[in-house]
C-alpha positions as CSV (number, residue, x, y, z in Angstrom):
1,M,-105.6,-33.3,71.7
2,K,-105.8,-36.7,73.3
3,T,-108.5,-37.9,75.8
4,L,-108.8,-41.2,77.6
5,V,-112.4,-42.4,77.4
6,A,-114.0,-45.5,79.0
7,V,-116.9,-47.6,77.7
8,A,-119.0,-49.7,80.1
9,Q,-120.5,-53.1,79.7
10,M,-123.3,-54.1,82.1
11,T,-125.8,-56.9,82.8
12,S,-128.6,-54.7,84.2
13,T,-131.7,-56.3,85.7
14,D,-135.0,-55.1,87.2
15,N,-133.1,-54.3,90.5
16,K,-132.5,-50.6,90.0
17,A,-130.6,-50.1,93.3
18,H,-128.1,-52.8,92.3
19,N,-127.7,-51.4,88.8
20,L,-127.0,-48.0,90.1
21,A,-124.5,-49.4,92.6
22,I,-122.7,-51.0,89.7
23,C,-122.7,-47.7,87.8
24,E,-121.1,-46.0,90.8
25,E,-118.4,-48.7,91.0
26,L,-117.6,-48.3,87.3
27,I,-117.5,-44.5,87.6
28,A,-114.9,-44.7,90.4
29,K,-112.9,-47.3,88.5
30,A,-112.9,-45.3,85.3
31,A,-111.8,-42.1,87.1
32,H,-109.1,-44.0,89.1
33,K,-107.6,-45.1,85.8
34,G,-107.6,-41.6,84.5
35,A,-110.6,-41.5,82.1
36,Q,-112.2,-38.1,81.6
37,F,-115.3,-39.4,79.9
38,L,-117.3,-42.6,80.5
39,S,-120.2,-44.0,78.5
40,F,-122.9,-46.3,79.9
41,P,-125.2,-48.6,77.9
42,E,-129.0,-48.4,77.2
43,N,-131.1,-49.5,80.1
44,F,-128.2,-49.0,82.5
45,A,-130.6,-48.1,85.4
46,Y,-133.4,-50.5,84.8
47,F,-133.9,-53.6,82.5
48,G,-137.4,-55.0,83.0
49,D,-139.4,-57.7,81.3
50,N,-142.6,-55.8,80.6
51,R,-143.9,-52.4,79.7
52,E,-145.9,-51.9,82.9
53,K,-142.9,-52.4,85.2
54,T,-140.7,-50.3,83.0
55,H,-143.2,-47.4,83.1
56,A,-143.5,-47.8,86.9
57,H,-139.7,-47.4,87.2
58,A,-139.4,-44.4,84.8
59,E,-138.3,-41.1,86.4
60,A,-138.1,-37.4,85.6
61,L,-134.7,-36.1,84.6
62,D,-134.3,-34.5,88.0
63,G,-135.3,-37.7,89.8
64,A,-133.2,-39.7,92.2
65,S,-131.3,-41.8,89.7
66,I,-129.9,-39.0,87.6
67,T,-129.3,-36.8,90.6
68,S,-127.3,-39.6,92.3
69,L,-125.2,-40.3,89.2
70,G,-124.6,-36.5,88.8
71,N,-123.3,-36.4,92.3
72,C,-121.0,-39.4,91.5
73,A,-119.7,-37.6,88.4
74,K,-118.9,-34.6,90.4
75,K,-117.2,-36.6,93.2
76,N,-115.0,-38.4,90.6
77,N,-114.5,-35.4,88.3
78,I,-115.6,-37.2,85.2
79,W,-118.1,-36.7,82.3
80,L,-120.8,-39.3,81.8
81,S,-122.9,-40.5,78.9
82,L,-126.0,-42.2,80.2
83,G,-128.2,-43.8,77.5
84,G,-130.9,-44.7,77.3
85,F,-132.7,-43.8,80.4
86,Q,-136.4,-44.4,80.9
87,E,-137.6,-40.8,81.1
88,L,-141.1,-40.3,82.6
89,I,-143.7,-38.4,80.6
90,L,-146.5,-37.1,82.7
91,G,-150.0,-37.9,81.6
92,T,-149.2,-40.9,79.3
93,Q,-148.3,-44.5,79.6
94,K,-145.4,-44.0,77.3
95,I,-141.8,-42.9,78.2
96,H,-138.9,-41.4,76.3
97,N,-135.8,-43.5,75.8
98,T,-133.3,-40.7,76.6
99,H,-129.5,-40.3,76.3
100,I,-128.2,-37.9,78.9
101,V,-124.8,-36.2,79.1
102,I,-123.6,-35.0,82.5
103,N,-120.5,-33.0,83.0
104,N,-117.8,-33.3,85.7
105,L,-119.7,-30.8,87.9
106,G,-122.7,-33.1,88.0
107,N,-124.9,-31.0,85.7
108,L,-127.1,-32.3,82.9
109,V,-125.7,-30.5,79.8
110,S,-127.5,-32.3,77.0
111,L,-130.0,-34.9,76.1
112,Y,-131.3,-36.8,73.1
113,R,-134.5,-38.8,72.8
114,K,-134.3,-41.9,70.7
115,I,-135.7,-41.3,67.2
116,H,-135.6,-44.8,65.7
117,L,-137.7,-47.3,67.8
118,F,-136.9,-51.0,67.5
119,S,-139.6,-53.2,66.0
120,A,-138.8,-56.7,64.8
121,N,-140.0,-60.3,64.6
122,L,-136.8,-62.4,64.7
123,S,-136.0,-65.9,63.6
124,D,-135.5,-67.0,67.2
125,K,-139.2,-66.3,67.9
126,T,-138.7,-63.1,69.8
127,H,-140.8,-60.1,69.1
128,Y,-140.0,-56.4,69.9
129,D,-142.1,-53.3,69.4
130,E,-140.7,-50.3,71.2
131,N,-143.4,-48.1,69.6
132,K,-146.0,-49.5,72.1
133,S,-144.2,-48.0,75.1
134,V,-141.9,-45.3,73.9
135,L,-142.5,-41.9,72.4
136,A,-139.9,-41.2,69.7
137,G,-137.7,-38.1,69.7
138,T,-137.5,-35.9,66.6
139,R,-134.1,-34.1,66.8
140,A,-130.5,-35.1,66.2
141,V,-128.3,-33.8,69.0
142,C,-124.6,-33.0,69.3
143,V,-122.9,-31.8,72.5
144,K,-119.7,-29.9,72.9
145,T,-117.4,-31.1,75.7
146,P,-114.0,-29.8,76.7
147,F,-112.5,-32.9,74.9
148,F,-114.5,-33.3,71.6
149,T,-117.9,-32.8,70.1
150,A,-120.1,-35.9,70.6
151,G,-123.1,-37.0,68.5
152,L,-125.8,-38.8,70.5
153,S,-127.7,-41.9,69.5
154,I,-129.2,-45.0,71.1
155,C,-129.0,-48.6,70.0
156,Y,-131.3,-49.2,67.0
157,D,-130.3,-45.7,65.7
158,L,-127.1,-47.4,64.6
159,R,-128.8,-48.9,61.6
160,F,-129.7,-45.5,60.1
161,A,-126.6,-43.9,58.5
162,N,-128.4,-40.6,57.7
163,L,-128.6,-39.8,61.4
164,F,-124.9,-40.1,61.8
165,W,-124.2,-38.0,58.7
166,S,-126.5,-35.4,60.3
167,L,-124.4,-35.5,63.4
168,R,-121.2,-35.3,61.4
169,H,-122.6,-32.1,59.7
170,Q,-123.3,-30.7,63.1
171,G,-119.6,-31.1,64.0
172,A,-119.5,-34.5,65.7
173,Q,-116.0,-36.0,66.2
174,V,-117.2,-38.9,68.4
175,M,-120.4,-40.9,68.0
176,L,-121.8,-42.2,71.2
177,V,-123.8,-45.4,70.7
178,P,-125.1,-46.8,74.0
179,A,-127.0,-50.1,73.2
180,A,-128.7,-53.3,74.3
181,F,-128.4,-55.2,71.0
182,T,-130.2,-58.6,71.1
183,Q,-128.0,-61.7,71.2
184,L,-129.2,-62.6,67.6
185,T,-128.9,-59.2,65.9
186,G,-125.7,-58.3,67.8
187,K,-123.8,-61.4,66.7
188,A,-124.8,-60.7,63.1
189,H,-124.5,-56.9,62.8
190,W,-123.1,-55.1,65.9
191,E,-119.4,-54.9,65.1
192,I,-120.0,-54.4,61.3
193,L,-122.4,-51.5,61.9
194,L,-120.2,-49.8,64.4
195,R,-117.1,-50.0,62.1
196,A,-119.2,-48.8,59.2
197,R,-120.5,-45.7,61.0
198,A,-116.9,-44.9,62.1
199,I,-115.5,-45.3,58.6
200,E,-118.1,-43.5,56.7
201,T,-118.3,-40.5,59.0
202,Q,-114.6,-40.6,59.8
203,S,-115.4,-40.4,63.5
204,Y,-114.6,-42.3,66.7
205,V,-117.4,-44.5,67.8
206,V,-117.9,-45.2,71.6
207,A,-120.4,-48.0,72.0
208,A,-121.4,-49.1,75.5
209,A,-123.3,-52.3,75.6
210,Q,-125.5,-54.6,77.7
211,I,-124.4,-58.3,77.9
212,G,-125.9,-61.6,79.0
213,E,-129.2,-62.7,80.5
214,H,-131.3,-59.8,82.0
215,N,-134.5,-61.8,82.5
216,A,-136.3,-64.8,81.0
217,R,-137.2,-62.8,77.9
218,R,-134.1,-60.9,77.0
219,K,-130.4,-61.7,76.3
220,T,-128.0,-59.2,74.8
221,H,-124.8,-59.5,72.8
222,G,-122.3,-57.3,74.6
223,H,-118.9,-56.5,73.1
224,A,-118.9,-52.9,74.2
225,M,-116.1,-51.2,72.1
226,I,-114.4,-48.1,70.9
227,V,-113.7,-47.8,67.2
228,D,-111.3,-45.2,65.6
229,P,-112.1,-43.2,62.5
230,W,-110.2,-45.7,60.3
231,G,-112.4,-48.5,61.5
232,H,-110.0,-50.1,63.9
233,I,-111.3,-51.5,67.1
234,I,-109.0,-50.0,69.7
235,A,-110.8,-51.3,72.8
236,E,-113.4,-54.0,73.6
237,C,-114.9,-55.5,76.7
238,K,-114.9,-59.2,77.2
239,E,-117.7,-61.4,78.6
240,D,-118.6,-59.7,81.9
241,Q,-119.5,-56.3,83.5
242,D,-116.4,-54.2,83.0
243,L,-114.8,-51.2,81.3
244,A,-112.7,-50.8,78.2
245,F,-110.4,-47.8,77.7
246,G,-109.3,-46.0,74.6
247,V,-107.7,-42.7,73.5
248,V,-109.6,-40.3,71.3
249,D,-106.9,-38.4,69.4
250,L,-108.3,-35.4,67.6
251,N,-105.1,-34.8,65.7
252,Y,-105.4,-38.3,64.2
253,L,-109.0,-37.7,63.4
254,A,-108.2,-34.4,61.6
255,K,-105.5,-36.2,59.6
256,I,-107.9,-38.9,58.4
257,R,-110.5,-36.2,57.4
258,E,-107.9,-34.1,55.6
259,E,-106.4,-36.9,53.7
260,M,-109.7,-38.2,52.4
261,P,-112.3,-35.4,52.7
262,V,-115.4,-37.5,52.1
263,A,-117.7,-34.9,53.7
264,K,-116.8,-32.5,50.8
265,H,-117.3,-35.2,48.2
266,R,-120.6,-36.5,49.5
267,K,-123.6,-35.8,47.3
268,N,-127.2,-35.4,48.5
269,L,-129.1,-37.5,46.0
C-alpha cells in the first residue's frame, strides 16, 4: 500500500489568526496535490516569546483553533497531524504540549502529550526550560489510520530512542516528529537524529518543522523532511514556509523489516 503524505514547514509567530490562515492554505495545497495525510510542526498555532503570553493563548481541545482545523480537514478530505498544540489545563499556569491527530471527517481521533521536556543552556547563551510552563505527559501513543499506524512524538522526544522503540513495539510504521528545533541544535543534530530513528526502528519518519525567526528570542532550524526506513531522505523543505511530499510504501517497509529483522534480534539489557 502506498500513501502520499505531506510535511509542513512554517514560521509561526504570536499572531494566531495569521498562523491558522497559513495552516488552512497549506491544507488546501496538500489536498490539491493529492496528499492523504499532512503533518504540521510544533507551535503551529502560536509561537510566543514568554510563558505568560503562551498560557493566555492556550485552548481546550474543543476550542476554536482545533475546531477550525477540523472543519478544514473535512472540507479537504485529508488527515492532519497537529503537534504540538498549547493545550489549556484548568486550574494551573501550566499547559500540555499536545500532538493531535484529526481524521478526514474532522474528528479528533488521537492525542499525545509530550513526555520529554526541553531544558538546556546552550553555547549561544540561550536558555530553555519547558518544565516551568508545561506539564509532561506519561504515555507513548500510536494511532491507526487507514494508511498506516503512526507513532506520535514532539520535538525533544527525538533524542530518546527508547520512546521510538516503544512505538515500534506498539505497531508503528511511521514516526511523526513535529518540531521546533533551535537553530543551533538543529544544525548539529536534526538530520542525524531523524535518520537514526528511521534506521534503528525501520520506520518512515515524517518530521514537520519550524524555520526562521519567530521573535527576538527564538530562531529555528527548519529542514522539514520525510525519511524512509533505510535512512534515505525522500523529501525535504527548503528555506521558507512550504510543503514537501513523499510516498509511504508499506510493501517496501515490510521488505526492509523482513530482510533484517532487528526487532526480533533486539535484547532488553
